[in-house]
DRENBASE-289723 format. One record per residue (C-alpha): x, y, z; residue in one letter. Coordinates in steps of 0.2 Angstrom, whole numbers, plus 2048, in hexadecimal, padded with zeros to 3 digits. Each point is the difference from the previous one (the first is absolute). Last residue first. Example, Ala and Ser with C-alpha at 12.3 -4.5 7.8 and 13.67 -1.06 7.14 Angstrom:
BEGIN
c1:844 c2:7FB c3:824 res:s .
c1:7FA c2:7EF c3:803 res:a .
***
This chain:
BEGIN
c1:820 c2:874 c3:7F6 res:a .
c1:801 c2:801 c3:7EE res:d .
c1:808 c2:7F0 c3:7F9 res:g .
c1:7F6 c2:802 c3:7EE res:g .
c1:7EF c2:800 c3:807 res:n .
c1:7FE c2:7ED c3:7FF res:e .
c1:810 c2:7FE c3:80B res:e .
c1:7FA c2:80C c3:80D res:e .
c1:7F0 c2:7F7 c3:801 res:g .
c1:808 c2:7EE c3:801 res:v .
c1:80B c2:805 c3:80F res:l .
c1:7F2 c2:80A c3:808 res:e .
c1:7F4 c2:7F2 c3:7FE res:l .
c1:80B c2:7F3 c3:807 res:y .
c1:806 c2:80A c3:80E res:i .
c1:7ED c2:804 c3:806 res:d .
c1:7FC c2:7ED c3:7FC res:e .
c1:80F c2:7F9 c3:80B res:l .
c1:7F9 c2:80C c3:80E res:t .
c1:806 c2:812 c3:804 res:p .
c1:801 c2:804 c3:812 res:r .
c1:7F1 c2:805 c3:808 res:a .
c1:7F6 c2:80F c3:808 res:v .
c1:7ED c2:800 c3:801 res:t .
c1:7F2 c2:80C c3:800 res:l .
c1:7F0 c2:7F7 c3:7FB res:g .
c1:7F5 c2:810 c3:801 res:d .
c1:809 c2:811 c3:802 res:l .
c1:7F2 c2:80A c3:806 res:a .
c1:801 c2:813 c3:800 res:v .
c1:7FC c2:80D c3:80D res:g .
c1:80C c2:80B c3:7F9 res:s .
c1:80B c2:802 c3:810 res:q .
c1:7FF c2:7ED c3:803 res:k .
c1:804 c2:7FB c3:7EE res:a .
c1:80F c2:80C c3:800 res:w .
c1:808 c2:7F9 c3:810 res:s .
c1:7FC c2:7EE c3:7F9 res:t .
c1:808 c2:804 c3:7EF res:l .
c1:810 c2:808 c3:807 res:a .
c1:802 c2:7F5 c3:80F res:y .
c1:7FF c2:7F0 c3:7F2 res:l .
c1:80C c2:808 c3:7F5 res:t .
c1:80D c2:803 c3:80E res:e .
c1:7FF c2:7EF c3:806 res:v .
c1:800 c2:7F8 c3:7F0 res:p .
c1:811 c2:809 c3:7FA res:e .
c1:807 c2:7F7 c3:7F1 res:r .
c1:7EF c2:804 c3:7F7 res:t .
c1:7F5 c2:7F9 c3:7F4 res:k .
c1:7EE c2:808 c3:802 res:v .
c1:7F0 c2:7F7 c3:7F9 res:e .
c1:7EF c2:805 c3:7FE res:m .
c1:7F2 c2:7F3 c3:801 res:a .
c1:7F3 c2:7FC c3:7F2 res:g .
c1:804 c2:7ED c3:7FF res:n .
c1:811 c2:803 c3:7F8 res:s .
c1:80A c2:810 c3:802 res:g .
c1:7FD c2:812 c3:7FD res:a .
c1:80F c2:80A c3:804 res:v .
c1:805 c2:80A c3:810 res:a .
c1:80D c2:80E c3:802 res:d .
c1:7FD c2:805 c3:812 res:v .
c1:7F6 c2:80E c3:809 res:p .
c1:7F0 c2:7FC c3:7F7 res:l .
c1:7F8 c2:80E c3:7F8 res:v .
c1:805 c2:7FB c3:7EE res:s .
c1:7F8 c2:7EF c3:802 res:a .
c1:7EF c2:808 c3:7FD res:d .
c1:7F3 c2:7F5 c3:80A res:g .
c1:7FC c2:7EE c3:801 res:n .
c1:80E c2:7FA c3:80B res:f .
c1:802 c2:7EF c3:805 res:v .
c1:811 c2:7FB c3:808 res:f .
c1:811 c2:7F8 c3:7FB res:r .
c1:812 c2:804 c3:807 res:v .
c1:80C c2:7F5 c3:7F6 res:i .
c1:811 c2:7FE c3:809 res:s .
c1:810 c2:802 c3:7F6 res:v .
c1:810 c2:7F7 c3:807 res:d .
c1:7FC c2:7F1 c3:7F5 res:r .
c1:803 c2:809 c3:7F0 res:r .
c1:812 c2:7FE c3:7FE res:d .
c1:7FD c2:7ED c3:805 res:a .
c1:7F5 c2:7FE c3:7F0 res:g .
c1:801 c2:7ED c3:804 res:i .
c1:805 c2:7FC c3:812 res:t .
c1:7F0 c2:7F9 c3:808 res:d .
c1:7FA c2:7F5 c3:7F1 res:p .
c1:812 c2:7FB c3:7FE res:t .
c1:80B c2:808 c3:7F2 res:g .
c1:7FE c2:805 c3:7EE res:e .
c1:7FC c2:80F c3:7F7 res:a .
c1:800 c2:807 c3:7EE res:i .
c1:800 c2:7EF c3:7F6 res:i .
c1:7FF c2:804 c3:7ED res:e .
c1:7F3 c2:7FA c3:7F3 res:g .
c1:7F5 c2:811 c3:801 res:r .
c1:7FE c2:7FB c3:813 res:t .
c1:807 c2:7F3 c3:80B res:i .
c1:7FF c2:800 c3:813 res:v .
c1:80B c2:7F4 c3:809 res:a .
c1:7FB c2:7F8 c3:80F res:v .
c1:808 c2:7F5 c3:80F res:r .
c1:7FB c2:7F4 c3:80D res:d .
c1:7EE c2:800 c3:7F9 res:a .
c1:7F1 c2:7F9 c3:808 res:l .
c1:7F7 c2:80D c3:80B res:n .
c1:806 c2:810 c3:7F7 res:q .
c1:7FF c2:7F9 c3:7F0 res:a .
c1:7EE c2:7FA c3:803 res:e .
c1:7FC c2:811 c3:808 res:d .
c1:806 c2:808 c3:7F1 res:m .
c1:7F3 c2:7F7 c3:7F4 res:y .
c1:805 c2:801 c3:7EF res:h .
c1:809 c2:7F1 c3:800 res:t .
c1:80F c2:7F6 c3:7F7 res:t .
c1:808 c2:7F2 c3:80B res:l .
c1:810 c2:7F6 c3:7FE res:l .
c1:800 c2:7F2 c3:80C res:i .
c1:80F c2:7F6 c3:807 res:t .
c1:7FA c2:7F0 c3:809 res:k .
c1:808 c2:7FC c3:810 res:g .
c1:7F1 c2:7F7 c3:808 res:l .
c1:7FE c2:810 c3:80C res:a .
c1:7FF c2:80A c3:7F0 res:r .
c1:7F2 c2:7F4 c3:7FA res:l .
c1:7F7 c2:801 c3:810 res:n .
c1:801 c2:814 c3:7FF res:d .
c1:7F8 c2:7FF c3:7EF res:i .
c1:7F0 c2:7F4 c3:806 res:v .
c1:7FF c2:80D c3:80E res:t .
c1:7FF c2:80E c3:7F3 res:w .
c1:7F2 c2:7F5 c3:7F7 res:a .
c1:7F7 c2:7FF c3:810 res:q .
c1:801 c2:814 c3:802 res:r .
c1:7FA c2:802 c3:7EE res:r .
c1:7F1 c2:7F3 c3:803 res:a .
c1:7FB c2:80C c3:80F res:s .
c1:801 c2:80F c3:7F7 res:p .
c1:7F6 c2:7FA c3:7F0 res:d .
c1:80B c2:7FA c3:7F2 res:f .
c1:7FE c2:805 c3:7EF res:g .
c1:813 c2:803 c3:7FD res:t .
c1:80A c2:7F7 c3:80E res:t .
c1:80E c2:7F9 c3:7F5 res:p .
c1:804 c2:810 c3:7F6 res:e .
c1:80D c2:7F6 c3:7F7 res:d .
c1:808 c2:7F3 c3:80B res:l .
c1:80F c2:7F8 c3:7FA res:f .
c1:807 c2:7F1 c3:80B res:i .
c1:811 c2:7F9 c3:801 res:l .
c1:804 c2:7F0 c3:808 res:e .
c1:7F0 c2:7F8 c3:7F9 res:p .
c1:7F6 c2:7F2 c3:807 res:d .
c1:7F8 c2:7FD c3:7EF res:g .
c1:7EF c2:803 c3:807 res:v .
c1:804 c2:811 c3:806 res:l .
c1:7FB c2:80B c3:7F1 res:g .
c1:7EF c2:7F4 c3:7FE res:l .
c1:7FC c2:804 c3:813 res:a .
c1:801 c2:813 c3:7FC res:l .
c1:7F5 c2:7FE c3:7F0 res:e .
c1:7F4 c2:7F7 c3:80C res:l .
c1:7FF c2:80F c3:80B res:r .
c1:7FD c2:80B c3:7F2 res:r .
c1:7F2 c2:7F6 c3:7FB res:q .
c1:7F9 c2:801 c3:812 res:q .
c1:801 c2:813 c3:7FE res:g .
c1:7F7 c2:800 c3:7F1 res:g .
c1:7F3 c2:7F5 c3:805 res:s .
c1:801 c2:7ED c3:7FC res:l .
c1:7F2 c2:7F8 c3:7F6 res:t .
c1:80A c2:7FE c3:7EF res:k .
c1:80E c2:7F7 c3:80A res:v .
c1:7F4 c2:7F2 c3:805 res:r .
c1:7FE c2:7FC c3:812 res:a .
c1:807 c2:7F1 c3:808 res:t .
c1:80D c2:808 c3:80A res:t .
c1:7F6 c2:80E c3:803 res:k .
c1:7FD c2:7FF c3:813 res:e .
c1:813 c2:7FF c3:804 res:d .
c1:804 c2:810 c3:7F4 res:l .
c1:80B c2:809 c3:80C res:g .
c1:811 c2:802 c3:7F7 res:v .
c1:809 c2:7F4 c3:80C res:i .
c1:7F2 c2:7F3 c3:801 res:e .
c1:7FE c2:7FE c3:7EE res:i .
c1:813 c2:7FF c3:7FF res:l .
c1:800 c2:7F2 c3:80D res:e .
c1:7F2 c2:7F7 c3:7F6 res:e .
c1:80C c2:801 c3:7EF res:a .
c1:80F c2:7F9 c3:808 res:d .
c1:80F c2:809 c3:7FB res:r .
c1:809 c2:7FC c3:7EF res:r .
c1:811 c2:7F9 c3:7FB res:k .
c1:805 c2:7FD c3:7EE res:s .
c1:7F3 c2:80B c3:7FA res:y .
c1:7F6 c2:7FD c3:7F1 res:p .
c1:7F1 c2:7F9 c3:80A res:d .
c1:7FD c2:80E c3:80D res:g .
c1:7F5 c2:80A c3:7F3 res:h .
c1:7F4 c2:7F0 c3:7FF res:f .
c1:800 c2:7FD c3:813 res:q .
c1:7FC c2:813 c3:804 res:i .
c1:7F2 c2:800 c3:7F4 res:a .
c1:7F8 c2:7EF c3:805 res:e .
c1:800 c2:806 c3:812 res:l .
c1:7F6 c2:811 c3:7FC res:v .
c1:7F5 c2:7F6 c3:7F5 res:t .
c1:802 c2:800 c3:7ED res:l .
c1:7F3 c2:807 c3:7F4 res:e .
c1:808 c2:810 c3:800 res:k .
c1:812 c2:7FC c3:7F9 res:e .
c1:80A c2:80E c3:808 res:v .
c1:808 c2:80F c3:7F7 res:v .
c1:80B c2:80A c3:80B res:t .
c1:7FD c2:812 c3:803 res:e .
c1:80A c2:80C c3:809 res:q .
c1:80E c2:7F3 c3:7FF res:l .
c1:805 c2:7F5 c3:80F res:v .
c1:811 c2:7F7 c3:7FA res:v .
c1:80A c2:7F2 c3:809 res:g .
c1:812 c2:7FD c3:7FD res:i .
c1:80C c2:7F1 c3:802 res:r .
c1:7F8 c2:7F4 c3:7F2 res:d .
c1:801 c2:810 c3:7F4 res:r .
c1:813 c2:800 c3:801 res:f .
c1:801 c2:7EE c3:7FC res:e .
c1:7F4 c2:7FF c3:7F2 res:r .
c1:809 c2:80E c3:7F6 res:g .
c1:80D c2:80B c3:808 res:g .
c1:804 c2:80A c3:7EF res:t .
c1:7F7 c2:810 c3:802 res:e .
c1:800 c2:7FF c3:812 res:p .
c1:812 c2:800 c3:801 res:d .
c1:802 c2:7F4 c3:80F res:f .
c1:80A c2:800 c3:811 res:g .
c1:7F0 c2:802 c3:80A res:l .
c1:7FB c2:80F c3:7F5 res:v .
c1:80E c2:809 c3:7F7 res:d .
c1:7FD c2:80F c3:7F4 res:v .
c1:80D c2:80B c3:7F8 res:v .
c1:7FD c2:80E c3:7F4 res:g .
c1:7F8 c2:802 c3:7EF res:g .
c1:7F0 c2:7FF c3:7F5 res:s .
c1:7F8 c2:7F4 c3:80C res:r .
c1:7F5 c2:7F2 c3:7FA res:k .
c1:7EF c2:7FC c3:808 res:r .
c1:7F8 c2:7F2 c3:80A res:h .
c1:811 c2:7FA c3:808 res:g .
c1:7F9 c2:804 c3:811 res:e .
c1:80D c2:80D c3:803 res:l .
c1:7FB c2:809 c3:7EF res:i .
c1:7EE c2:7FF c3:805 res:e .
c1:805 c2:809 c3:810 res:v .
c1:808 c2:80E c3:7F6 res:s .
c1:7F1 c2:803 c3:7F5 res:t .
c1:7F4 c2:7FF c3:80F res:s .
c1:80B c2:80E c3:809 res:k .
c1:802 c2:80B c3:7F1 res:g .
c1:7F8 c2:80F c3:806 res:a .
c1:7F0 c2:7FE c3:7F5 res:g .
c1:7F4 c2:7FF c3:80E res:n .
c1:807 c2:809 c3:810 res:p .
c1:810 c2:7F8 c3:809 res:g .
c1:804 c2:7F5 c3:80E res:l .
c1:80C c2:7F0 c3:800 res:l .
c1:7FF c2:7F7 c3:810 res:a .
c1:80E c2:7F4 c3:806 res:f .
c1:7FC c2:7F3 c3:80D res:v .
c1:80F c2:7F7 c3:804 res:e .
c1:806 c2:7EE c3:803 res:g .
c1:80F c2:801 c3:7F3 res:e .
c1:804 c2:812 c3:7FD res:e .
c1:7F9 c2:80A c3:7F3 res:v .
c1:80A c2:80C c3:7F5 res:h .
c1:7FF c2:810 c3:7F7 res:f .
c1:805 c2:80B c3:7F0 res:d .
c1:7F4 c2:807 c3:7F2 res:v .
c1:809 c2:807 c3:7F1 res:g .
c1:7F0 c2:807 c3:7F7 res:r .
c1:7F0 c2:7F5 c3:7FF res:v .
c1:7F2 c2:804 c3:7F4 res:a .
c1:80B c2:80A c3:7F4 res:h .
c1:7F3 c2:804 c3:7F1 res:v .
c1:80B c2:803 c3:7F0 res:d .
c1:7FF c2:7EF c3:7FA res:g .
c1:7F9 c2:7F6 c3:80E res:y .
c1:80D c2:801 c3:80E res:s .
c1:806 c2:7F5 c3:80E res:k .
c1:80E c2:804 c3:80C res:t .
c1:808 c2:7F8 c3:80F res:l .
c1:80F c2:80A c3:805 res:n .
c1:804 c2:7F1 c3:80D res:e .
c1:7F3 c2:7F5 c3:808 res:v .
c1:804 c2:7F3 c3:80C res:t .
c1:7F3 c2:7F4 c3:808 res:i .
c1:803 c2:7F2 c3:80D res:a .
c1:80E c2:80A c3:807 res:a .
c1:80A c2:7F8 c3:80E res:v .
c1:804 c2:807 c3:812 res:t .
c1:80F c2:7FD c3:808 res:m .
***
């Protein structure tokens, strides 16, 4: 039997006539990595801040590790870790001193040198915080969120500013935390990050959750549509299929009959002496599904 680390029912948050969160429902199971995805202003940061106890809700029921975050107090905060998009860290402290200092309020704490190794700052142990690069600063912030050995960890855009190698290293850290039984609520705008790390994802926009599921099943009604992509610089009206301009200058065709579409395209291209550079066919990625869901919602629900 699974146990919910987080339960949210009909959560609302309003500022006068502005409704930032509108009846949100979801749960996160113990030991699960749950990703909350959404554009800026969608309500995800507000929702997470309510779960952390940093913001009061207007209505609804919120249970986090058996606590109401608004009234959980010291005992509640002792069991969670928070990695914000930006954390104020004393610039004159060394990396080791900063972790030790931030660990003092917790009843239990992880070894500072162990954390430095986990986040890949081994060579910066005695470096002052003010000398760290942006990516190194982010790694330190991740260490600070783990210093109290929390049961539940909130990661708000944890790899922003990381280079590709550092991002992969951070993913390994998060996977290791999952292996230790930690529960993680992750917000991210990197779809590959959600795809690789999350057990389940929810898409929120305009203060409402519009889709929820595993990275491979969310938007199930759209999964049987293949996307054919190719580069074509001519007049799209001459193409034998209905194509629209996609990203990176490529044309895109969404089809439930990829074999027929490819045959029509390649036959026409051969007869016309036209090159279809970069011709590929693939199932929609999580990013494709996300962009379609959010795009429809922002356009008033039109398909």
